[in-house]
C-alpha positions in Angstrom: 2.6 -25.1 -2.6 2.1 -23.3 -5.9 4.9 -24.0 -8.3 7.5 -21.2 -8.5 7.1 -20.3 -4.8 9.5 -20.9 -1.9 8.0 -22.5 1.2 9.1 -21.9 4.8 11.5 -24.7 5.9 9.6 -27.4 7.8 11.2 -26.6 11.2 10.1 -22.9 10.9 6.5 -23.9 9.8 6.3 -26.2 12.8 7.4 -23.5 15.1 4.9 -21.0 13.8 2.0 -23.4 14.1 3.1 -24.4 17.6 3.2 -20.8 18.6 -0.4 -20.3 17.4 0.5 -17.9 14.6 -0.7 -20.2 11.8 -4.1 -21.6 12.7 -5.2 -23.3 9.5 -7.8 -20.7 8.6 -8.3 -20.0 4.9 -9.5 -16.7 3.3 -12.8 -18.3 2.4 -13.4 -19.7 5.9 -12.4 -16.2 7.2 -15.4 -14.6 5.5 -17.8 -17.5 6.3 -17.0 -17.2 10.0 -17.4 -13.4 10.1 -20.7 -13.6 8.1 -22.0 -16.0 10.7 -20.9 -13.9 13.7 -21.7 -10.4 12.3 -24.4 -11.3 9.7 -26.5 -8.1 9.9 -23.8 -5.7 10.8 -22.6 -3.3 8.0 -19.4 -4.6 6.3 -19.0 -2.2 3.4 -20.1 1.3 2.4 -19.3 2.5 -1.0 -21.1 5.3 -2.8 -24.8 4.6 -2.2 -24.2 0.9 -1.6 -24.2 -0.6 1.9 -23.7 -4.3 2.3 -24.0 -6.4 5.5 -21.7 -9.3 6.2 -24.5 -11.6 5.1 -24.8 -9.7 1.8 -21.1 -10.0 1.1 -21.1 -13.7 1.9 -24.1 -14.3 -0.5 -22.4 -12.2 -3.2 -19.2 -14.2 -2.9 -21.3 -17.4 -3.4 -22.9 -16.1 -6.6 -19.6 -14.8 -7.9 -17.8 -18.1 -7.2 -20.5 -20.1 -9.0 -20.7 -17.7 -11.9 -17.0 -17.5 -12.4 -16.8 -21.4 -12.3 -19.4 -21.5 -15.1 -17.2 -19.1 -17.1 -14.5 -21.6 -16.8 -12.4 -20.2 -14.0 -11.1 -23.2 -12.0 -9.4 -23.8 -8.6 -5.8 -22.8 -8.8 -6.3 -20.4 -11.7 -4.7 -17.0 -11.4 -7.0 -14.0 -12.0 -5.7 -10.4 -12.3 -8.0 -8.0 -10.5 -7.8 -4.3 -11.3 -10.6 -2.5 -9.6 -10.9 0.9 -7.8 -12.4 1.5 -4.4 -15.9 0.1 -5.1 -17.7 -2.6 -3.1 -17.5 -5.0 -6.1 -13.8 -5.6 -5.4 -14.8 -7.5 -2.2 -17.4 -9.5 -4.1 -14.9 -10.6 -6.8 -12.0 -11.3 -4.5 -13.9 -13.4 -2.0 -15.7 -15.1 -4.8 -12.3 -16.1 -6.2 -11.2 -17.3 -2.7 -14.4 -19.3 -2.5 -13.7 -20.9 -5.8 -10.1 -21.7 -4.9 -8.7 -19.3 -7.6 -5.9 -16.9 -6.8 -6.4 -13.1 -7.1 -3.4 -11.2 -8.6 -3.7 -7.6 -7.5 -3.2 -4.8 -9.9 -3.5 -1.1 -8.9 -6.0 1.2 -10.7 -3.0 3.4 -11.8 -1.4 0.5 -13.7 -1.5 0.6 -17.4 -0.9 -1.7 -20.3 2.7 -2.4 -19.6 2.1 -3.5 -16.0 -1.1 -5.4 -16.6 0.3 -7.3 -19.6 3.3 -8.2 -17.4 1.0 -9.6 -14.6 -1.2 -11.5 -17.0 1.8 -13.1 -18.8 3.8 -13.8 -15.7 1.0 -15.6 -14.0 -0.6 -17.2 -17.1 -3.8 -15.6 -15.9 -7.1 -17.3 -16.8 -9.1 -14.1 -16.5 -8.8 -10.3 -16.0 -11.3 -8.3 -13.9 -11.5 -4.6 -14.8 -13.7 -1.6 -13.9 -15.1 -0.5 -17.2 -14.7 3.3 -17.3 -13.5 4.9 -14.1 -12.1 8.4 -13.5 -12.2 9.0 -17.2 -10.1 6.0 -18.1 -11.4 3.1 -20.2 -10.2 -0.1 -18.7 -12.0 -2.2 -21.3 -9.7 -0.7 -24.0 -6.7 -1.5 -21.8 -8.0 -5.1 -21.4 -8.3 -5.4 -25.2 -4.8 -4.1 -25.7 -3.4 -6.6 -23.1 -5.2 -9.5 -24.8 -3.8 -8.4 -28.2 -0.3 -8.2 -26.8 -0.2 -11.4 -24.7 -2.8 -13.6 -26.4 -4.7 -13.8 -23.1 -6.4 -14.0 -20.8 -9.3 -15.8 -22.3 -11.9 -14.0 -20.1 -12.3 -10.4 -19.2 -15.0 -9.6 -16.5 -16.1 -5.9 -16.5 -17.3 -4.9 -13.0 -19.2 -1.7 -12.5 -21.6 0.2 -10.4 -23.8 1.5 -13.3 -24.5 0.3 -16.8 -25.9 -3.2 -16.9 -24.8 -4.3 -13.5 -28.0 -2.9 -11.9 -26.3 -1.6 -8.8 -27.0 1.8 -7.3 -23.4 3.0 -7.2 -22.3 5.7 -9.5 -18.5 5.6 -9.5 -17.8 3.0 -12.3 -19.4 2.6 -15.7 -19.4 -1.0 -16.9 -20.7 -0.5 -20.4 -20.0 -4.2 -21.2 -22.5 -6.2 -23.0 -23.6 -9.5 -21.4 -21.1 -11.5 -23.6 -18.9 -10.4 -26.4 -15.4 -11.6 -27.6 -14.5 -13.0 -24.2 -15.8 -9.9 -22.3 -18.5 -10.6 -19.7 -20.1 -8.1 -17.3 -20.2 -8.8 -13.6 -23.9 -8.7 -13.8 -23.8 -11.7 -16.2 -21.5 -13.5 -13.8 -24.0 -13.0 -11.1 -26.8 -14.2 -13.3 -24.8 -17.3 -14.1 -24.3 -18.0 -10.4 -27.8 -17.2 -9.3 -29.3 -20.2 -7.5 -26.1 -22.3 -8.1 -24.0 -23.7 -5.3 -20.4 -22.6 -5.4 -18.0 -25.4 -6.2 -16.8 -27.4 -3.2 -13.1 -26.6 -2.7 -10.8 -27.2 0.2 -7.8 -24.8 0.0 -4.6 -25.8 1.8 -4.0 -23.0 4.4 -0.3 -23.5 3.9 -0.6 -22.8 0.2 -0.6 -19.5 -1.7 -3.9 -17.5 -1.3 -3.1 -14.6 -3.7 -0.2 -12.8 -5.4 0.5 -9.3 -4.2 2.8 -6.7 -5.9 6.1 -5.4 -4.6 6.0 -1.8 -3.5 9.1 -0.6 -5.3 9.0 2.4 -7.5 11.3 1.2 -10.3 10.7 -1.4 -13.0 7.8 -3.9 -13.4 6.4 -5.2 -10.1 7.6 -8.4 -8.6 5.0 -10.9 -7.5 4.7 -11.8 -3.8 3.1 -15.1 -2.9 1.1 -14.8 0.4 -0.3 -17.9 2.0 -3.6 -18.1 3.9 -1.8 -19.0 7.1 0.9 -16.2 7.1 -1.4 -13.4 5.9 -4.2 -14.0 8.2 -1.8 -14.2 11.2 -0.7 -10.7 10.3 -4.3 -9.5 10.0 -5.3 -10.9 13.4 -2.3 -9.5 15.1 -2.7 -6.1 13.4 -6.3 -5.9 14.4 -5.4 -6.6 18.0 -2.5 -4.1 18.1 -4.7 -1.4 16.6 -7.6 -2.0 18.9 -10.3 -2.7 16.3 -13.8 -3.6 17.5 -17.2 -4.1 15.9 -17.7 -0.3 16.4 -14.7 0.5 14.2 -15.5 2.5 11.0 -12.4 2.4 8.8 -12.0 4.8 5.9 -10.0 3.3 3.0 -8.6 6.3 1.2 -5.8 4.4 -0.6 -6.3 1.8 -3.4 -8.0 -1.0 -1.5 -5.9 -3.9 -3.0 -2.6 -2.4 -1.8 -1.0 -4.2 1.1 -1.4 -1.4 3.6 -5.2 -0.9 3.3 -5.6 -4.6 2.9 -4.0 -5.9 6.1 -2.3 -3.3 8.2 -4.9 -3.7 9.7 -6.8 -2.7 6.6 -10.2 -4.0 5.4 -9.3 -7.6 6.4 -8.5 -6.4 10.0 -11.8 -4.6 10.1 -13.7 -7.6 8.8 -11.9 -9.7 11.4 -13.3 -7.5 14.1 -16.8 -7.1 12.6 -16.4 -3.4 11.8 -17.3 -1.3 8.8 -15.2 -0.3 5.8 -16.0 3.0 4.1 -14.5 3.2 0.6 -13.3 6.6 -0.6 -13.1 7.0 -4.4 -10.1 9.3 -4.0 -7.9 10.5 -1.2 -8.5 14.2 -1.5 -9.4 16.3 1.6 -12.7 17.3 0.1 -13.8 13.7 -0.4 -12.3 12.0 2.7 -12.9 14.7 5.3 -16.5 14.7 4.1 -16.8 10.9 4.5 -15.2 11.1 8.0 -17.9 13.5 9.0 -20.8 11.8 7.3 -20.0 8.2 8.4 -18.5 9.0 11.8 -15.2 7.3 10.7 -13.0 6.2 13.6 -9.9 5.0 11.8 -8.2 6.1 8.6 -5.0 5.1 6.8 -3.0 7.3 4.4 0.5 7.8 2.9 2.6 10.9 4.0 1.7 13.1 1.0 -2.0 12.6 1.6 -1.6 13.2 5.3 0.1 16.6 4.5 -2.8 17.5 2.2 -5.4 16.8 4.9 -3.4 18.7 7.5 -3.1 21.8 5.3 -6.8 21.6 4.3 -7.9 21.8 8.0 -5.1 24.1 9.3 -5.5 26.4 6.3 -9.2 26.8 6.8 -10.6 25.2 3.7 -12.1 22.4 5.7 -11.7 23.8 9.2 -15.5 23.5 9.8 -15.6 19.7 9.3 -16.7 17.7 12.3 -13.8 15.2 12.7 -14.6 14.4 16.3 -15.3 10.7 15.6 -11.7 10.2 14.3 -9.8 8.1 16.8 -6.6 7.5 14.9 -4.8 8.4 11.7 -2.4 5.8 10.5 0.4 7.0 8.3 2.6 4.5 6.4 3.9 3.4 3.1 6.9 5.8 3.5 8.5 7.6 6.4 6.5 10.3 8.0 8.8 13.0 9.3 8.7 14.0 12.9 7.9 17.6 12.1 4.8 16.6 10.2 3.9 13.9 12.6 3.6 16.3 15.5 0.9 18.3 13.7 -1.6 15.4 13.5 -3.0 15.5 17.1 -3.0 19.3 17.1 -4.7 19.8 13.7 -6.9 16.7 13.3 -7.6 16.1 17.0 -6.8 12.4 16.8 -4.0 10.1 17.7 -1.2 9.3 15.2 -0.1 5.7 14.5 3.0 5.2 12.4 3.1 2.1 10.3 6.2 0.8 8.5 6.0 -2.4 6.5 6.3 -4.1 3.2 4.1 -6.3 1.1 6.8 -9.0 1.5 5.9 -9.3 5.1 7.3 -7.4 8.1 5.0 -4.8 9.6 5.8 -2.4 12.4 3.4 -0.2 14.4 3.7 2.4 17.1 1.5 1.4 19.9 -1.3 3.3 21.7 0.8 3.1 24.9 3.9 4.5 23.3 5.1 7.9 24.5 4.3 10.8 22.2 7.9 11.3 21.2 8.2 7.6 20.2 5.1 7.9 18.1 6.4 11.1 16.4 10.0 10.0 15.8 9.9 6.3 15.1 8.2 4.0 12.7 7.1 1.4 15.2 8.2 -2.0 16.3 7.4 -5.4 14.8 4.1 -7.3 15.2 5.5 -10.5 16.3 8.0 -11.8 18.9 9.2 -14.1 16.2 10.0 -11.3 13.7 13.7 -11.6 13.5 15.6 -8.3 12.8 19.1 -7.7 11.7 20.6 -4.3 11.0 23.7 -4.7 9.0 26.5 -2.7 7.4 27.9 -3.0 3.9 30.0 -6.0 5.1 26.9 -7.9 6.2 27.9 -7.7 9.9 25.3 -6.3 12.4 26.0 -2.7 13.4 25.8 -1.5 17.1 22.4 -0.5 18.4 21.6 3.0 17.4 23.7 3.0 14.2 22.1 2.9 10.8 22.3 -0.1 8.6 20.3 -2.1 6.1 17.3 -3.9 7.5 17.1 -7.7 7.1 14.2 -9.7 8.4 12.5 -13.1 8.5 9.5 -14.3 10.4 6.1 -16.0 10.4 4.6 -13.7 7.8 7.6 -12.6 5.7 8.0 -14.5 2.4 11.0 -16.7 1.6 11.0 -15.8 -2.1 9.2 -14.0 -4.9 7.1 -15.9 -7.4 9.1 -17.5 -10.3 12.2 -15.3 -9.7 15.1 -17.5 -8.7 17.8 -15.1 -9.9 16.3 -12.1 -8.0 15.7 -14.3 -5.0 19.4 -15.1 -4.8 20.1 -11.4 -4.3 17.0 -10.4 -2.2 17.3 -13.2 0.4 20.2 -14.4 2.4 21.1 -18.2 2.4 19.5 -18.5 5.8 16.2 -16.9 4.7 16.5 -13.3 5.7 14.8 -10.8 3.3 17.0 -7.9 2.4 14.5 -5.0 2.6 16.8 -2.3 1.1 15.7 0.0 3.9 18.2 1.9 6.1 17.1 1.9 9.7 18.3 2.5 13.3 17.0 0.4 16.1 16.3 2.1 19.5 16.7 0.4 22.9 12.9 -0.2 23.0 13.1 -2.2 19.7 11.4 0.6 17.6 12.8 1.3 14.2 13.7 4.7 12.8 13.7 4.7 9.0 16.7 6.6 7.5 15.7 6.0 3.9 16.4 3.5 1.2 19.9 2.2 0.7 19.8 3.2 -3.0 18.5 6.7 -2.2 21.3 7.6 0.2 23.4 10.4 -1.3 27.2 10.0 -1.4 28.5 13.6 -1.4 32.3 13.3 -1.7 32.4 10.4 0.7 30.0 12.0 3.2 26.7 10.1 3.4 23.5 12.1 3.4 20.1 10.6 4.4 17.4 12.4 2.3 14.8 11.8 5.0 16.8 13.7 7.6 17.0 16.8 5.4 13.4 16.5 4.3 12.3 16.5 7.9 14.1 19.7 8.6 12.7 21.3 5.5 9.1 20.4 6.6 9.6 22.4 9.8 9.7 25.6 7.7 6.2 27.2 7.7 6.5 27.9 3.9 7.1 24.3 3.0 4.2 21.9 2.3 6.3 18.9 1.2 9.9 18.2 0.4 12.0 15.5 -1.3 15.8 15.4 -1.5 17.4 13.4 -4.3 21.0 12.9 -5.7 22.4 14.9 -8.6 25.4 13.5 -10.5 28.5 15.6 -10.0 31.9 15.2 -11.7 33.8 16.3 -8.6 31.9 15.0 -5.6 30.2 12.1 -7.3 26.8 13.3 -6.1 25.2 16.5 -4.8 21.9 17.0 -3.1 18.9 18.6 -4.7 15.9 19.6 -2.7 12.5 19.6 -4.5 10.1 21.7 -2.5 6.3 22.0 -2.8 5.7 25.4 -1.2 2.8 26.4 1.1 1.6 29.6 -0.6 4.4 32.0 -1.8 7.6 30.1 -2.1 10.3 31.1 0.4 13.6 32.2 -1.0 16.4 29.7 -1.6 18.7 31.6 0.7 16.0 31.8 3.4 15.6 28.0 3.3 19.3 27.2 3.5 19.7 29.7 6.3 16.8 28.0 8.1 18.5 24.6 7.7 21.8 25.9 9.0 20.0 27.5 11.9 18.6 24.1 12.9 22.2 22.8 13.2 22.3 20.7 10.1 25.9 19.9 9.0 27.2 21.9 6.1 27.6 18.8 3.8 23.9 18.0 4.3 22.7 21.4 3.1 21.2 20.9 -0.3 23.3 22.2 -3.2 20.3 23.0 -5.3 16.6 23.9 -4.5 13.8 23.5 -7.0 10.2 24.7 -6.3 7.5 22.6 -7.9 3.7 22.5 -7.8 3.4 18.8 -6.9 5.5 15.6 -6.8 5.2 12.7 -9.2 3.5 9.8 -7.3 3.4 6.1 -7.4 0.1 4.2 -7.8 -0.7 4.5 -4.1 0.3 8.1 -3.8 3.9 7.8 -2.5 6.5 10.2 -3.8 8.3 8.7 -6.8 12.0 9.4 -6.4 12.6 7.6 -9.7 10.6 10.2 -11.6 12.3 13.0 -9.6 15.7 11.6 -10.6 14.6 11.4 -14.2 13.5 15.0 -14.1 16.9 16.0 -12.8 18.7 14.1 -15.5 16.6 15.9 -18.1 17.2 19.3 -16.4 20.9 18.7 -16.4 20.9 17.9 -20.1 19.7 21.5 -20.7 21.7 24.7 -20.1 21.9 25.7 -16.5 19.6 28.6 -15.3 21.1 32.0 -15.0 22.6 32.8 -11.5 20.1 34.0 -9.0 17.2 31.8 -10.2 14.9 30.0 -7.8 16.6 26.7 -8.6 20.2 27.8 -8.2 
């Protein structure tokens, strides 16, 4: 296994192989097999580009051969920072074919994060998008190289410029070769007519490095093996009912764990379906793509789901033909029950809740689940060998139905972060359970109800307040588009609760909102002490609400004089 990674103990690895979870398939063999089985079916649609499985396989061959001639070798780490364009698949599968390891960076990452990833992995190359959405990634790459002294190679992938493709979402602008910068077009030319290097990856070894999904600090690196990740892909595709007729809209950054494997583009490729890439998650873009490409499945985070719901219910996109949409997956963060109930009524499709983490464990509501289970829980684990503990502050398991921190281990949950021994000692128990930091309740059916993050829980004078519970009640108010409840430091109670509210239209009065919460039977200590109306929430790189930035905003606000009594934020 890659140095700096923690393998599964031999007895667990043997059990997972015997159970048929780990089959010995590698990421490269995965594409080879699907290209053989589904050769002429459409694999990818992005902009004006449309690639079959055979096209993608041939492009991976050229990319692997070209990257090898640039000096990228088996085992090298390559940071990949590309938006939702077809080239991301060409590059990533080319790296798998070469035996190199992609290190995934989000398009929203900037110099600090990308420099950290390049330095932490000793990256041999960086792949960026040229100019995209008004941002020059070539300049970012130059800054990273100046700061870290590497990587030696930067590949600029684009849909226009000198790449010769017909897409129009990315401008490469890179010359064929200059100061270590090479265009993807030149990589293709280097690989044209060349056989890719013969490599034989170990399916038990690391296939790529994924990023932790936390919203604080620099991302930790998650080593995922061929065996463990492809098991989760196959199981997810089966649970989600994917077939060759599936048309999956990727509205989130494609290299994030959720749209990669839950079931994501890999699950769609496993089934022989089609992935449609959305350049952004806006209702105007995505609802139009659903209509134009007869999309059957889509996956979003809760803030995006709320935007889509309001765009249709409010009339702006009420005329869109969304009849092809079979299911909307919502994951990445808890989707409150009040919002969840709106999906079938407004979008005319089924809802599937997804709760998981890049470190491993993934939970789904199932098509056969009762509606109330789908609306009020975040699903149950993929595997019979997903081991779950729900523990209190003392580390002892709490009774069923009580909230506690979720701990897990299983056939696709890592045993340690990459090169992070000190953090691993805190994040994993001595017997290999991952401490997720999520507060959950387990129902008698084995479904999990997410109560929030342990560190986000508000301690108001000894009374514990789960932000998600209050947010769900706020979302039931017709004048509330979205809500986030965070802690405010208080000299008497320790913490008080502040509700940030994005209104739908004219903001409701503070008194009206608080009376609404009391009318729903919410305990007095859970009623927010402060209400702030804002136009939008700060978001992470995948569109989830960033509570870290909300807390920072509160600290800044409390450093200023308090507003006069009677203000909207009182």
